[in-house]
C-alpha positions, 0 to 999 in steps of 0.5 A: 388572467383576472386577478382575484381581487379584481372584480368589482365590490358591487356593494360599494359600486355606487359609492364609489362612482360617487367618489370618482366623480368628486374626485374628478371636480376637486381637481377641476379646481387645480386650473384655478389655483394655477391661473392664481400664481405669480412666477412659478414654473410648471417643475416647481408647481409639481414639487411644491404641490407633492411636498403639500400632499406628502404630509396630509396624506401620511397623516391620513393614512397613519390615522386610518392604521390606529397611528401606525404609518409604517404598518401601512407602508409593511403592507406595501404590494407590488401593484402599489409601488406599480402604481406610485410610479405610474403616478410620477410619469402621469404627472411629468406627461401632464406638465410636458403636454401643457409645455410643449404643446397647445392646450386644447391638444393636451386636454384632448390627448389626456382625454384617452385614459379611458381607452387605455383603461379599458383595454389593460383592465380586460387584459390585466384584470379580465374586466370586461367592459358594458356597451354602455361604457364604450358607447359613452368613452366615444361620446366622451371623447367626440364631446372633448373634440367639440369643446377644443376644436378651435385649439387642435392642430399638429402641435409638437410631437413631443408634446403630443406624445407626451399627452398619450403617455400620460393618459397610458401611465394614469390608467395603469395606475388605476390598474394598480389600484385595483390590483392592490388587495393586499394594502393601501391603496392610498399608499400608492399616492403617498408614494408617488407624491414621494417619487414626484418631488424627489424627480421635480426636484432634479429636474429644476436643478438640472433646468438650473431654476431656483428650488425658492418660490415667493411666499404667495407662490408656495401657498398656493402650491401647497394648498393645491397639493393638499385640496385639490390634489391630495383629496382628489386622489384619496377620492379616486383611490378609494373609489376606483376600487369599486368601479371598473378601471375603464368607468374609473377613468371615464367617470373622473372627466368631470375636471375637464367639464368643470375646470373653464366653468371655474375659470368663466366664474372667477376670472370672467373668461367667455366661455365660447358655444362649442365649449359649452356644447362639448361640455354638455355631450361630455358632461351627460356622457359620464352622468348617463354612465353612471347612472345606467351602471348604478341601476345595473347593480342594484338591478343585479342585487335584486336578483341575488336576493331573489335567488338567495330567497328561492334557494336557501337563507340568502346566504348560499346556504340550503334550508333544510326541509321542516320535520313533519308530525306523523298523521294519526288517524282518529281512535289509532295509538302511535306505536312506539319506537324500537329499541336499538339498544340492547337489554342490559342485565339487572344484578 
């Protein structure tokens, strides 16, 4: 059954599309930041990245609620808590996938998130996926396959499974953001950061890794938590509330296109022909879906406005017909209306 709050907010669709596209763009800086690090392990990066995001996001949420962070946390709904937990699993799956299989395999498997979001959005929220979106999901995934074709391999089973798990849990996180209408969706991101910090600290202790990093790596990880991760998740959480789940996960794939571009610009790594061709296909699919969606929503808005002008005052209420004075022929007086009240006795 569709959730009452799951319907797309048509008035904010275009803004939501832009925010989700920007979220993917901000996330694409993550790989560049990691390249600047010296010795930090994936778990250590996850820990300090989360520690950087938590206070910055807490301050932002408090400002949104008039300085009352406790009020935002008190309004936390079940969907928000689920979203926060799913974010931890998505973070963990991403790290395990990148560690246990090839980067090409990981990127390709993570790009399956729109398929999971489309299916779950239909089942859980009752969201119908546009035919154009289905086509662009297939086209986009084909572009990703071309980008990573040279590096695709069988890989390790655990790494491949982790990539699919990450994509699925990120899709569930997106569904939870669209289900939550009672509280602030950013609370899910804050909870996700807290859960991720706790989980990564425990994993580091179990693995016997040091908790303390060099000042250089710590600064970069914290900056990534505030900027690339924190800002990106804020944009995604706010934007995805106005955009169907399948489209949100598809549009956020700007991260896949732009990540190698930043590395090429800064480190001079040569991008192969397949990388450029596949990236162009993926980017074209993203913008085609965004543009057709915005045009469709604007057309629907005009149709609703036109229907309102014909049937009422535009607010769904019928306009009463104007009162017309009776026509009187020349030379005739208008008869006085009959008295309907009884005459009162004079004293």
